[in-house]
C-alpha positions as CSV (number, residue, x, y, z in Angstrom):
1,M,170.6,-58.4,36.0
2,T,173.0,-59.2,38.6
3,L,172.9,-62.9,40.2
4,H,171.9,-62.8,43.8
5,S,170.6,-65.2,46.2
6,P,167.0,-65.2,46.8
7,D,165.5,-64.0,49.7
8,V,163.6,-67.4,50.2
9,A,165.4,-70.7,50.7
10,P,166.1,-72.3,47.2
11,A,164.7,-75.9,46.5
12,K,167.0,-78.7,47.4
13,G,170.0,-79.0,44.7
14,L,169.4,-75.4,43.5
15,D,171.9,-72.8,44.4
16,A,172.0,-69.4,42.9
17,P,175.4,-67.9,44.1
18,E,176.2,-64.1,44.5
19,S,178.0,-62.2,41.7
20,G,178.8,-58.5,41.3
21,G,179.6,-56.1,38.6
22,A,177.6,-54.9,35.4
23,P,177.6,-55.8,31.9
24,R,179.8,-54.2,29.6
25,P,178.3,-51.4,27.1
26,G,177.8,-51.9,23.5
27,L,177.0,-55.0,21.9
28,C,176.8,-57.2,25.1
29,T,174.1,-59.7,26.2
30,D,175.6,-60.1,29.6
31,C,176.2,-63.8,29.1
32,G,178.4,-63.8,32.1
33,V,181.7,-63.9,31.1
34,S,182.4,-60.2,31.7
35,R,181.6,-60.9,35.5
36,M,184.4,-63.8,35.8
37,G,187.6,-63.1,37.0
38,D,189.6,-62.9,33.6
39,G,188.9,-59.4,32.4
40,R,190.2,-60.4,29.0
41,A,188.0,-63.4,28.3
42,C,185.4,-61.2,26.6
43,G,187.8,-60.7,23.8
44,R,188.4,-64.4,23.2
45,A,184.7,-65.3,23.7
46,C,182.3,-62.8,22.5
47,Q,180.1,-63.5,19.5
48,F,179.7,-59.9,18.8
49,I,183.5,-59.4,17.9
50,R,184.7,-61.9,15.3
51,P,182.9,-65.2,15.5
52,D,184.6,-68.4,14.1
53,Y,181.7,-70.8,13.8
54,P,183.7,-73.3,11.5
55,S,186.4,-73.8,14.0
56,L,184.3,-73.9,16.9
57,E,181.8,-76.6,15.2
58,R,184.9,-78.7,14.2
59,A,185.8,-78.8,17.9
60,A,182.3,-79.3,19.1
61,H,180.8,-81.6,16.4
62,G,183.9,-83.0,14.7
63,R,183.2,-81.1,11.4
64,A,182.0,-77.6,10.2
65,A,178.4,-77.1,8.7
66,D,178.2,-78.1,4.9
67,P,175.7,-76.0,3.1
68,D,175.1,-78.4,0.5
69,R,174.3,-81.1,3.0
70,G,170.5,-81.4,4.0
71,E,169.4,-78.5,6.0
72,E,172.8,-77.4,7.3
73,A,172.8,-74.2,5.3
74,F,169.9,-72.9,7.5
75,F,170.3,-74.9,10.7
76,G,174.0,-75.8,11.2
77,V,175.6,-79.3,11.8
78,S,172.8,-81.8,11.9
79,R,173.0,-85.7,12.8
80,R,169.2,-86.0,12.9
81,M,166.3,-83.6,13.2
82,L,163.3,-84.6,14.9
83,R,159.6,-83.3,15.6
84,A,159.1,-84.5,19.2
85,R,157.4,-84.1,22.6
86,L,157.9,-85.6,26.0
87,D,155.1,-88.5,26.7
88,P,153.5,-87.7,29.3
89,P,154.1,-84.0,29.1
90,A,155.8,-82.3,32.4
91,E,153.5,-80.3,34.7
92,G,154.4,-76.7,34.3
93,A,156.4,-77.0,31.1
94,Q,156.4,-74.3,28.7
95,W,156.0,-77.1,26.0
96,T,156.2,-80.6,27.2
97,G,159.4,-80.4,29.3
98,L,161.8,-81.7,26.9
99,T,164.9,-79.6,27.8
100,T,164.6,-79.9,31.5
101,A,164.0,-83.6,31.0
102,I,167.2,-83.9,29.3
103,A,169.1,-82.2,32.0
104,A,167.5,-84.2,34.7
105,E,168.4,-87.5,33.3
106,L,172.0,-86.3,33.1
107,L,172.1,-85.6,36.7
108,R,170.2,-88.7,37.5
109,A,172.6,-91.1,35.6
110,G,175.4,-89.4,37.4
111,A,176.8,-88.1,33.8
112,V,177.0,-84.7,35.3
113,D,177.3,-83.2,38.9
114,A,175.7,-79.8,38.1
115,V,173.3,-78.2,35.5
116,L,173.7,-74.4,35.1
117,T,170.4,-72.8,33.8
118,V,167.8,-70.2,34.8
119,A,165.1,-70.3,37.3
120,P,162.1,-67.5,38.0
121,H,163.5,-65.0,40.3
122,P,161.4,-65.2,43.4
123,D,160.4,-61.3,43.1
124,D,159.3,-61.5,39.5
125,R,158.4,-64.8,37.9
126,W,159.4,-63.3,34.3
127,T,163.1,-62.4,35.5
128,P,165.7,-65.1,35.1
129,L,167.8,-66.1,37.8
130,P,171.0,-68.2,37.0
131,V,171.3,-71.2,39.2
132,I,173.5,-74.3,39.8
133,V,171.2,-77.3,39.9
134,T,172.5,-80.4,41.6
135,E,169.4,-82.5,42.0
136,P,167.1,-83.5,39.1
137,E,164.1,-82.9,41.0
138,A,164.9,-79.2,41.3
139,L,164.9,-78.8,37.4
140,A,161.1,-78.7,37.8
141,D,161.5,-75.2,39.3
142,C,163.3,-74.1,36.1
143,R,160.5,-75.0,33.7
144,G,159.0,-72.1,31.5
145,M,160.1,-69.0,29.9
146,R,162.0,-66.2,31.4
147,M,162.6,-62.8,29.6
148,G,165.5,-60.8,30.4
149,Y,169.3,-60.9,30.5
150,A,170.8,-63.8,32.5
151,P,174.7,-64.0,33.0
152,T,174.6,-67.8,33.2
153,L,178.1,-68.4,32.4
154,A,179.2,-66.4,35.5
155,L,178.3,-69.5,37.3
156,L,181.1,-71.4,35.8
157,E,183.5,-70.3,38.6
158,P,181.3,-71.1,41.7
159,A,180.5,-74.5,40.0
160,R,184.2,-75.2,39.6
161,A,185.0,-74.0,43.1
162,A,182.5,-76.3,44.5
163,G,184.4,-79.3,42.8
164,H,182.0,-79.9,39.7
165,R,184.0,-80.9,36.8
166,R,181.1,-82.6,34.8
167,I,178.9,-79.8,33.8
168,A,175.7,-79.5,31.5
169,M,174.5,-76.0,30.5
170,I,171.0,-75.1,29.2
171,G,171.6,-71.8,27.3
172,I,170.8,-69.5,24.3
173,P,173.2,-69.0,21.3
174,C,175.3,-66.1,22.6
175,Q,175.9,-67.8,25.8
176,V,176.6,-71.1,24.1
177,Y,179.2,-69.5,21.7
178,A,181.2,-68.0,24.7
179,L,181.0,-71.2,26.5
180,R,182.5,-73.4,23.3
181,A,185.1,-70.6,22.9
182,L,186.4,-70.9,26.4
183,E,185.6,-74.6,26.8
184,A,189.2,-75.6,26.5
185,E,190.3,-73.4,29.2
186,L,187.6,-74.6,31.8
187,G,189.4,-77.8,33.0
188,L,186.2,-79.8,32.7
189,E,186.1,-83.5,32.5
190,R,182.7,-83.6,30.6
191,L,180.5,-80.9,29.1
192,Y,177.0,-81.5,27.7
193,V,175.3,-78.3,26.0
194,I,171.6,-78.3,25.6
195,G,170.7,-75.2,23.5
196,T,167.4,-73.5,23.0
197,P,167.0,-71.4,19.7
198,C,166.9,-67.8,20.5
199,S,163.9,-65.6,20.4
200,D,164.6,-62.1,20.5
201,N,165.3,-60.9,23.9
202,T,164.5,-57.7,25.9
203,T,164.7,-56.5,29.5
204,T,162.3,-57.8,32.0
205,E,161.0,-54.4,32.4
206,N,160.2,-53.9,28.6
207,F,158.5,-57.3,28.8
208,H,156.2,-56.0,31.5
209,G,155.3,-53.3,29.3
210,F,154.5,-55.6,26.4
211,L,152.3,-57.7,28.7
212,A,150.5,-54.7,29.7
213,R,150.0,-54.0,26.1
214,L,148.1,-57.6,25.7
215,D,145.6,-57.7,29.0
216,D,144.5,-55.2,31.3
217,R,145.4,-57.6,34.0
218,P,148.9,-58.3,33.1
219,E,150.1,-59.4,36.5
220,T,147.9,-62.5,36.4
221,I,149.5,-63.7,33.1
222,S,151.6,-66.9,34.0
223,Y,152.4,-68.2,30.5
224,L,153.0,-66.7,27.1
225,E,154.1,-68.7,24.1
226,F,154.5,-68.0,20.3
227,R,152.7,-70.8,18.6
228,A,153.1,-72.5,15.4
229,D,149.6,-71.8,14.4
230,Y,150.5,-68.0,14.3
231,R,149.0,-67.3,17.4
232,V,150.2,-66.2,21.0
233,E,148.7,-68.3,23.9
234,L,148.3,-66.6,27.1
235,R,147.3,-68.4,30.2
236,F,146.3,-66.9,33.6
237,D,146.3,-67.8,37.3
238,D,143.2,-65.8,38.1
239,G,140.9,-68.7,36.7
240,R,140.3,-67.1,33.4
241,K,140.4,-69.3,30.3
242,P,143.4,-69.2,28.0
243,R,143.5,-66.3,25.3
244,F,145.0,-67.0,21.8
245,I,146.1,-63.7,20.0
246,P,146.9,-63.8,16.2
247,F,150.3,-62.6,15.7
248,L,149.1,-59.8,13.2
249,K,147.0,-58.4,16.1
250,L,150.1,-58.2,18.7
251,P,151.0,-54.4,19.3
252,L,154.7,-55.1,18.0
253,S,154.6,-51.7,16.0
254,D,153.6,-49.8,19.0
255,L,156.8,-50.9,20.9
256,P,159.5,-48.2,21.3
257,A,162.4,-48.5,18.9
258,D,164.8,-49.7,21.5
259,F,162.6,-52.6,22.8
260,F,164.8,-55.1,21.1
261,P,168.5,-54.4,21.9
262,M,171.0,-54.2,18.9
263,T,172.6,-57.4,20.0
264,C,169.3,-59.3,19.1
265,K,168.9,-57.2,15.9
266,T,172.3,-58.4,15.0
267,C,172.4,-61.9,16.1
268,V,174.2,-64.3,13.7
269,D,173.0,-67.8,15.2
270,Y,169.6,-68.1,15.8
271,T,169.5,-72.1,15.9
272,N,172.4,-72.5,18.4
273,R,174.6,-74.1,16.1
274,L,177.2,-75.0,18.7
275,A,174.9,-76.9,21.1
276,D,175.0,-80.8,21.3
277,V,171.4,-80.8,20.9
278,T,169.0,-77.9,20.1
279,V,165.4,-77.9,21.5
280,G,163.0,-75.3,20.3
281,Y,159.6,-74.7,18.4
282,M,160.4,-73.2,15.1
283,G,160.3,-76.4,13.0
284,G,158.1,-78.2,15.2
285,D,154.8,-77.4,14.0
286,G,152.9,-77.8,17.2
287,D,155.5,-80.1,18.8
288,Q,159.2,-79.3,19.6
289,W,161.8,-79.3,17.2
290,V,164.9,-81.0,18.1
291,I,168.5,-81.2,16.3
292,A,170.8,-83.7,17.5
293,R,174.3,-82.2,16.5
294,N,176.7,-84.8,17.5
295,A,177.2,-88.3,19.5
296,R,176.8,-86.2,22.5
297,G,173.2,-84.7,21.5
298,E,172.2,-88.6,20.3
299,E,173.3,-89.6,24.0
300,M,171.0,-87.2,25.7
301,L,168.1,-88.0,23.5
302,A,168.5,-91.8,23.9
303,A,168.4,-91.3,27.9
304,L,164.6,-90.3,27.5
305,G,164.1,-93.7,26.3
306,G,160.1,-94.3,25.4
307,R,159.3,-91.0,26.9
308,L,160.4,-89.3,23.6
309,A,157.6,-89.4,21.4
310,T,158.3,-88.4,17.7
311,R,156.3,-87.6,14.6
312,P,157.5,-86.9,11.0
313,L,158.7,-83.3,10.4
314,T,156.4,-81.1,8.5
315,D,157.4,-78.8,5.4
316,K,154.5,-76.7,4.2
317,G,153.9,-73.4,2.6
318,K,156.0,-71.0,0.8
319,R,158.1,-68.5,3.0
320,E,159.5,-66.1,0.2
321,A,156.7,-63.6,0.3
322,A,156.9,-63.2,3.9
323,V,160.4,-63.0,4.0
324,K,160.4,-60.1,1.3
325,G,158.0,-58.3,3.1
326,F,159.9,-58.5,6.1
327,L,163.0,-57.2,4.3
328,A,161.2,-54.2,2.8
329,N,159.8,-53.4,6.4
330,T,163.5,-54.0,8.1
331,E,165.0,-51.6,5.5
332,R,162.7,-49.1,6.5
333,A,163.2,-49.4,10.2
334,A,167.1,-49.6,9.7
335,G,166.6,-46.3,7.7
336,G,164.6,-44.6,10.5
337,L,161.3,-44.8,8.6
338,P,158.2,-45.8,10.1
339,L,156.9,-49.4,9.3
340,R,154.3,-50.0,6.9
341,R,151.2,-51.0,8.7
342,M,148.6,-53.5,7.3
343,P,145.0,-51.7,7.2
344,N,143.1,-53.0,10.2
345,W,140.2,-54.4,8.0
346,V,142.7,-56.8,6.1
347,R,144.3,-58.2,9.6
348,P,141.6,-60.7,10.3
349,I,141.6,-62.1,6.7
350,V,145.5,-62.4,6.6
351,A,145.3,-63.8,10.2
352,W,142.9,-66.4,9.1
353,L,145.0,-67.3,6.2
354,Q,148.3,-67.6,7.7
355,P,147.9,-70.8,9.6
356,R,146.3,-72.3,6.2
357,I,148.7,-71.3,3.6
358,G,151.7,-69.5,5.5
359,P,155.1,-71.6,5.9
360,R,154.8,-74.2,8.5
361,G,157.4,-76.6,10.1
362,L,160.7,-76.5,8.4
363,E,159.7,-73.8,6.0
364,F,158.7,-71.6,9.0
365,A,162.2,-72.2,10.4
366,R,164.0,-71.6,7.1
367,A,161.8,-68.3,7.1
368,R,162.8,-67.0,10.6
369,V,166.3,-67.9,9.8
370,E,166.4,-65.9,6.8
371,M,164.8,-63.0,8.4
372,K,167.4,-62.9,11.2
373,A,170.1,-63.0,8.5
374,I,168.5,-60.0,6.6
375,E,168.1,-58.1,10.1
376,T,171.5,-58.5,11.2
377,V,173.1,-57.2,7.8
378,L,170.7,-54.2,7.6
379,H,171.0,-53.0,11.2
380,L,174.6,-53.6,11.5
381,R,175.1,-51.6,8.2
382,R,173.2,-48.8,9.7
383,A,174.4,-48.9,13.5
384,H,177.7,-50.4,13.3
385,P,179.1,-50.4,9.6
386,A,182.8,-51.0,10.8
387,K,181.7,-54.3,12.4
388,V,180.2,-55.9,9.4
389,K,183.4,-57.2,8.0
390,N,184.2,-59.2,11.3
391,M,181.0,-59.8,12.9
392,V,179.2,-61.2,9.8
393,P,180.2,-65.1,9.3
394,G,180.0,-66.7,6.1
395,H,176.6,-68.6,6.6
396,V,174.7,-65.5,7.4
397,W,176.1,-64.1,4.0
398,R,175.0,-67.2,2.3
399,I,171.5,-67.1,3.6
400,A,171.1,-63.5,3.0
401,A,172.2,-63.7,-0.7
402,R,168.9,-65.1,-1.8
403,Y,167.4,-61.7,-1.1
404,G,170.0,-59.7,-2.6
405,L,172.3,-58.9,0.2
406,A,176.0,-59.6,-0.5
407,P,179.2,-58.3,1.2
408,A,180.6,-55.2,-0.2
409,P,184.4,-55.3,-0.9
410,D,185.2,-54.0,2.5
411,E,182.7,-56.3,4.3
412,R,184.2,-59.5,3.1
413,R,186.2,-61.7,5.5
414,E,189.1,-63.7,4.1
415,D,188.0,-66.6,5.9
416,G,184.6,-66.4,4.6
């Protein structure tokens, strides 16, 4: 989508400047770099050309991820991992409001002048509208999930034009990779990066089609969340009680083949390895999962003080069978074959078993990272075989190797 000013007056401290142009074709998530003045910046910044995670990790975190150190083979550089929540939770938050609370504290303390993030578009609550936030209270308008393309990095130019040199950004991995690749060129005094682990994206129009498959009044759905108990929670603004739908009963196999773009099927960074702090759900087992990756990430968490409530991380169940099943189905999908569907009479049984014996906590997060590595290799080999060598970094091959996926001689990068 294009950036544009809302027809209604923005909240205090929240600005949505104009921007023009269209995303580039091909493997492009419209992070916003292609909308900036330097037409060659995409070649230097795009994750989908030849990503160099070790170099950017050293620049951002002081070292590259060590696959023999803790969970770094799966999740990237980590000083500390937490299972956490904001106490008390923020009203209207998707989980408890940790992400926007961190950004608000940076503004409140004067550590940054502006936060680049997304708010709901005034015409459609599910459409992401990139915004520059300069007042901590305005971040309340940015809570919750959006679905669609958000060229947030296009805000770098108007932010700098407005005199902002100390900036924070809340972003997904493909946006954060591009930001880190260009960071040295931006002339910023200070940059804080709050990352969220990615969840497969789609267009806002496609997402509305998905909501219509879940409920006969999709326009009333105000909240959708994939929970750690293998259910999707729906909330409504028409007074109805929340609904909980087991993952296995979601109509995913009924979605069109292009519902998820090829960029999401070939993502090489599910956990936002280049953020200072990653805040998401996968390893949280009902809370939020937080990875502090460097001193700046620790600084942001410390600013929350006693409002950051933590509990021990969990690590339950076994992931291997689920990942192998995903591998088999992805091989069929990548080969153009129909997916194997579970018989309807079995679904309630498996839906009951999943939250009891399925992977939970860190094991669930490992499973999702392995699935994304598998998906990346198989779909690139089918759709863009010439890109495999340059686009698949070493950490993805290491993860996929457990399931028999290894680079062919013509797929191997000299730098690993």
